[in-house]
C-alpha positions as MATLAB code, in Angstrom:
seq = 'MPSRTKKFRGTRTHGRGKKAGRGAGLHGGTGNAGLHKHKVQYMLKFMPDHFGRHGFKINVVTIPEGSERIDSIRGAYRTRQDIRTIVVDGSPFSSLEIVAALRRGEIVAMLVDRWEGTGGVTAKFFGEDRRFPRGPFVLSRATGAPNIAMMPSPITWFTVPS';
ca = [
      19.002   19.722   39.883;
      19.546   22.309   36.998;
      18.160   21.755   33.469;
      20.588   20.897   30.560;
      19.766   24.171   29.163;
      20.419   26.228   32.047;
      23.732   24.320   32.614;
      24.941   25.302   29.200;
      24.061   29.080   29.733;
      27.173   31.285   28.944;
      28.866   28.677   26.735;
      29.070   29.403   23.132;
      27.887   26.102   21.620;
      25.959   24.401   24.490;
      28.049   21.275   24.017;
      27.222   20.743   20.282;
      30.545   21.635   18.834;
      31.261   24.526   16.515;
      28.801   23.487   13.513;
      26.306   20.913   15.048;
      23.915   23.647   15.875;
      23.419   25.338   12.620;
      20.700   24.782   10.183;
      19.644   21.132   10.006;
      23.145   20.094   11.035;
      22.601   17.057   13.376;
      18.823   17.617   13.055;
      17.804   14.110   12.170;
      15.836   12.741    9.180;
      13.359   14.841    7.110;
      10.407   12.843    8.241;
       7.548   12.038    5.998;
       6.499   15.471    5.084;
       5.460   15.720    1.465;
       3.816   12.293    1.104;
       0.714   13.917   -0.445;
       2.740   16.394   -2.370;
       6.206   15.747   -4.039;
       6.722   12.369   -2.566;
       3.539   10.651   -3.540;
       5.087    8.354   -6.242;
       7.643    7.434   -3.523;
       4.832    6.725   -0.953;
       2.858    4.624   -3.329;
       5.786    2.592   -4.341;
       7.593    2.027   -1.072;
       4.938    2.531    1.585;
       1.900    0.886    0.192;
       0.438    0.373    3.737;
       0.995    3.935    4.777;
      -2.692    5.033    4.358;
      -5.762    3.107    5.432;
      -6.166    0.625    8.105;
      -4.446   -2.021    6.126;
      -3.041   -0.029    3.132;
      -4.017   -0.204   -0.378;
      -4.825   -3.449   -2.144;
      -3.444   -3.044   -5.601;
      -4.274   -5.038   -8.714;
      -2.873   -5.001  -12.045;
      -4.687   -5.912  -15.298;
      -2.489   -7.352  -17.758;
      -2.528   -9.823  -20.925;
      -0.207  -12.803  -20.915;
       2.964  -11.628  -22.266;
       3.672  -14.838  -24.226;
       7.014  -15.522  -22.728;
       7.030  -17.615  -19.673;
      10.183  -15.928  -18.262;
       8.992  -12.493  -18.476;
       5.622  -13.392  -17.005;
       7.458  -15.192  -14.002;
       9.703  -12.039  -13.658;
       6.761   -9.891  -13.412;
       4.841  -12.447  -11.229;
       7.812  -12.696   -8.820;
       8.083   -8.817   -8.413;
       4.510   -8.255   -7.856;
       4.245  -11.084   -5.344;
       7.150   -9.244   -3.433;
       5.313   -6.096   -3.531;
       1.929   -7.855   -2.590;
       0.443   -6.668   -5.957;
      -2.463   -9.106   -7.335;
      -2.338   -9.701  -10.882;
      -5.744  -10.096  -13.003;
      -4.973  -11.723  -16.328;
      -7.278  -10.731  -19.230;
      -6.974  -13.567  -21.647;
     -10.438  -13.665  -23.406;
     -12.210  -15.396  -20.416;
     -15.447  -13.535  -19.436;
     -14.591  -14.045  -15.745;
     -11.672  -11.862  -15.861;
     -14.013   -8.734  -16.043;
     -16.004  -10.252  -13.002;
     -12.681  -10.094  -11.144;
     -11.872   -6.449  -11.907;
     -15.492   -5.488  -10.923;
     -15.184   -7.398   -7.678;
     -11.892   -5.699   -6.770;
     -13.400   -2.325   -7.474;
     -16.264   -3.163   -5.496;
     -14.188   -4.029   -2.582;
     -12.443   -0.643   -2.600;
      -9.379   -1.963   -4.205;
      -7.110   -0.018   -6.694;
      -7.153   -1.596  -10.250;
      -4.331   -0.419  -12.439;
      -4.609   -0.768  -16.281;
      -2.315    0.403  -19.045;
      -4.481    2.155  -21.600;
      -2.154    4.265  -23.623;
      -0.881    1.575  -26.045;
      -4.412    0.778  -27.344;
      -4.861    0.813  -31.267;
      -8.327   -0.845  -31.453;
     -11.244    0.664  -33.531;
     -14.076    2.598  -31.476;
     -13.324    3.627  -27.973;
     -13.593    6.951  -26.371;
     -12.031   10.175  -27.397;
     -10.593   12.319  -24.661;
      -8.306   15.423  -24.274;
      -4.880   13.971  -23.163;
      -1.993   16.463  -22.706;
      -3.974   19.066  -25.023;
      -4.551   16.588  -28.020;
      -7.569   14.351  -28.814;
      -6.555   10.712  -28.030;
      -8.470    7.390  -28.316;
      -8.777    5.220  -25.280;
     -10.397    1.710  -24.809;
     -13.923    1.772  -23.520;
     -13.431   -0.634  -20.880;
     -12.119    1.532  -17.996;
     -15.112    4.017  -18.679;
     -17.521    1.232  -18.519;
     -16.203   -0.315  -15.457;
     -16.201    3.187  -13.721;
     -19.809    3.532  -14.532;
     -20.765    0.085  -13.418;
     -18.928    0.325  -10.138;
     -19.074    3.994   -9.306;
     -15.284    3.810   -8.927;
     -13.428    6.834  -10.273;
     -11.177    6.942  -13.288;
      -7.569    8.611  -12.280;
      -4.999    9.287  -14.921;
      -1.569    8.607  -13.361;
       1.627    9.110  -15.173;
       4.652    7.335  -13.536;
       7.543    9.204  -12.577;
      11.007    7.779  -12.653;
      12.003    7.056   -9.016;
      15.184    5.254   -9.500;
      17.674    6.392  -12.368;
      19.759    3.856  -14.061;
      21.768    3.516  -17.238;
      21.347    0.820  -19.732;
      24.900   -0.579  -20.654;
      25.607   -0.403  -24.417;
];
């Protein structure tokens, strides 16, 4: 039996119609190219199980907002995304939770750019000297986990009604 390609020899479009064989016409999707490059934020948000045997285990360090409604909305979103929340509320055990998560090889996310305390560590940030809290640096030294500065990029654009 002749192959499909040989069967279409001598025909102009090989059975694809006039435009389907040009460029990426009916080529299919774009696959997962660029997950370590320009699609890294997309991969971290929508495909947390992509790398590793069971994906990343993510922990977010936060303080209580003070509003039950906001805390419940955040909690519901993080539960849906399988993100564990470590609440720092003055208890000495919260730092032990953070250290335990880092020693298990999990990701611990901390928001450090809104810090206005005294002391801290001075570091270059976007070409200017900025002060950051000492906590992440102490945790890094104690556990051997690296500090990675990340800046979120907007993945979903939306407008706020006025």
